[in-house]
C-alpha positions as CSV (number, residue, x, y, z in Angstrom):
1,M,-72.3,29.9,-14.2
2,K,-75.4,31.9,-14.7
3,E,-78.1,29.4,-13.6
4,L,-78.8,27.2,-10.6
5,K,-80.5,23.8,-10.3
6,L,-83.4,24.4,-7.9
7,A,-85.9,22.5,-5.9
8,G,-88.0,25.7,-5.4
9,V,-88.2,29.2,-3.9
10,V,-90.1,30.9,-1.1
11,K,-90.7,34.5,-2.0
12,E,-91.5,35.7,1.5
13,S,-90.1,33.9,4.5
14,I,-89.6,34.8,8.1
15,T,-88.3,31.4,9.2
16,D,-85.2,31.1,7.0
17,G,-83.1,33.9,8.6
18,P,-83.5,37.3,10.2
19,G,-86.0,39.7,8.7
20,F,-88.2,39.2,5.7
21,R,-86.4,37.0,3.2
22,F,-86.4,35.4,-0.3
23,T,-85.3,31.8,0.1
24,I,-83.8,29.7,-2.7
25,F,-83.8,25.9,-2.2
26,C,-81.2,24.3,-4.4
27,Q,-81.4,20.7,-5.7
28,G,-78.9,18.1,-4.7
29,C,-77.4,17.2,-1.3
30,P,-74.8,14.6,-0.4
31,H,-75.6,14.6,3.4
32,N,-78.9,12.7,3.4
33,C,-79.5,13.6,7.1
34,Q,-82.0,11.3,8.8
35,G,-85.1,13.4,9.5
36,C,-84.1,16.2,7.1
37,H,-86.7,19.0,6.7
38,N,-86.2,19.0,2.9
39,P,-85.7,15.4,1.8
40,G,-87.0,16.2,-1.7
41,T,-83.9,18.3,-2.3
42,H,-81.4,15.4,-2.0
43,D,-81.6,13.9,-5.5
44,F,-79.1,15.6,-7.8
45,E,-81.0,14.4,-10.8
46,S,-84.3,16.1,-9.8
47,G,-85.1,19.8,-9.9
48,Y,-85.1,22.5,-12.6
49,Y,-82.8,25.1,-13.9
50,V,-83.4,28.8,-13.3
51,S,-81.2,31.7,-14.6
52,N,-79.7,34.1,-12.1
53,N,-81.3,36.9,-14.0
54,K,-84.8,35.4,-13.4
55,L,-84.0,35.0,-9.7
56,I,-82.7,38.6,-9.4
57,E,-85.9,39.9,-11.1
58,A,-88.0,37.9,-8.6
59,I,-86.0,39.3,-5.7
60,K,-86.2,42.8,-7.0
61,A,-90.0,42.5,-7.2
62,N,-90.3,42.7,-3.4
63,P,-88.9,45.9,-2.0
64,L,-89.7,44.8,1.5
65,L,-87.1,42.1,1.6
66,S,-84.2,42.4,4.1
67,G,-82.3,39.5,2.8
68,V,-81.9,36.4,0.7
69,T,-81.3,32.8,2.0
70,F,-79.6,30.0,0.1
71,S,-80.8,26.7,1.4
72,G,-81.1,23.2,0.1
73,G,-80.1,20.8,-0.7
74,E,-76.5,21.8,-0.3
75,P,-75.7,25.2,-1.7
76,F,-71.9,24.6,-1.7
77,C,-72.4,21.8,-4.3
78,Q,-73.3,24.7,-6.6
79,A,-70.8,27.2,-5.2
80,E,-69.9,28.9,-8.5
81,A,-73.5,29.6,-9.5
82,F,-74.5,30.7,-6.0
83,Y,-71.4,33.0,-5.8
84,H,-72.4,34.7,-9.1
85,L,-75.9,35.1,-7.8
86,A,-74.7,36.5,-4.5
87,E,-72.4,38.9,-6.3
88,E,-75.4,40.3,-8.3
89,I,-77.6,40.5,-5.2
90,K,-75.0,42.5,-3.3
91,R,-74.2,44.7,-6.3
92,Q,-77.7,45.4,-7.4
93,L,-79.7,45.2,-4.1
94,G,-77.3,45.3,-1.2
95,L,-79.2,42.6,0.7
96,N,-78.0,40.4,3.5
97,I,-77.2,36.8,2.4
98,M,-77.5,33.8,4.6
99,V,-76.5,30.3,3.6
100,Y,-77.3,26.9,5.1
101,S,-74.9,24.1,4.8
102,G,-74.6,20.5,6.1
103,Y,-70.8,21.2,6.2
104,T,-69.3,22.9,9.2
105,F,-67.5,26.2,8.9
106,E,-64.2,24.4,9.5
107,E,-65.0,21.8,6.7
108,L,-65.9,24.6,4.3
109,I,-62.6,26.4,5.0
110,K,-60.7,23.2,4.1
111,M,-62.8,22.7,1.0
112,A,-62.2,26.3,0.0
113,K,-58.5,25.5,-0.5
114,E,-59.5,23.2,-3.3
115,N,-62.4,25.2,-4.7
116,E,-62.1,29.0,-5.2
117,Y,-65.9,29.4,-5.5
118,I,-66.4,27.9,-2.0
119,D,-64.0,30.5,-0.8
120,K,-65.7,33.3,-2.8
121,L,-69.2,32.3,-1.6
122,L,-68.0,32.2,2.1
123,N,-66.5,35.7,1.6
124,I,-69.6,37.3,0.1
125,C,-72.2,35.8,2.4
126,D,-73.1,37.3,5.8
127,L,-74.4,34.4,7.8
128,L,-73.9,30.6,7.7
129,V,-76.0,28.0,9.5
130,D,-73.6,25.1,9.5
131,G,-73.6,21.4,10.3
132,E,-75.7,18.4,9.4
133,F,-79.1,18.0,10.9
134,I,-78.9,15.4,13.7
135,L,-82.2,13.9,14.6
136,E,-81.1,13.1,18.2
137,E,-80.2,16.8,18.6
138,K,-83.5,18.1,17.2
139,D,-84.7,21.1,19.1
140,L,-87.8,23.0,17.9
141,T,-87.0,26.0,20.2
142,L,-83.9,27.0,18.2
143,T,-84.1,29.9,15.9
144,F,-83.3,29.4,12.2
145,R,-81.9,25.8,12.8
146,G,-83.2,22.4,13.6
147,S,-80.6,20.6,15.8
148,R,-78.4,21.8,18.7
149,N,-75.2,21.0,16.9
150,Q,-75.9,23.6,14.2
151,R,-74.5,27.1,14.6
152,I,-75.3,30.5,13.2
153,V,-71.9,31.8,12.1
154,D,-71.0,35.4,11.5
155,L,-69.0,34.9,8.3
156,P,-67.1,38.2,8.0
157,Q,-65.9,38.0,11.6
158,S,-65.1,34.3,11.4
159,L,-63.0,34.7,8.3
160,I,-61.1,37.6,9.9
161,S,-60.5,35.6,13.2
162,G,-59.9,32.2,11.5
163,K,-62.4,30.5,13.7
164,A,-66.2,30.3,13.8
165,V,-67.8,33.3,15.6
166,E,-71.3,32.2,16.6
167,L,-74.3,34.5,16.8
168,E,-77.3,34.0,19.0
169,Y,-80.8,34.7,17.7
């Protein structure tokens, strides 16, 4: 797949991961978390399609970027398209990739057994913020996440060890 269904992009963000980032908000999310920061991304029928080539060109336009963030919606609902985009980002630009998911690392590992692109996306990304947003766990003092149940996971180390390796920011 060479295009994604998006809700929008933020070309310069300092809140969606470490450093100066380009953030891609995909359209469609099955979680429907109460109090979600991006409720407009839930409807799978909304949004618009953008080619990976157009996204790569937009990312290339800013040489100050330190990374790209895949947010949502739920990026793992478009795992194949996000994998192909991540592959090009790594190959052409060598940037860090962070992905947000309402699924936990452990759930994604189970899902990856049935979907090779979930596995490939996990293996090409650097950081994962996992878990649904839980309104009762909301904490505005957390960095890069909204509720205390969510973790920042070092994906390469987690995949090697077979368990979530959390990072503190």
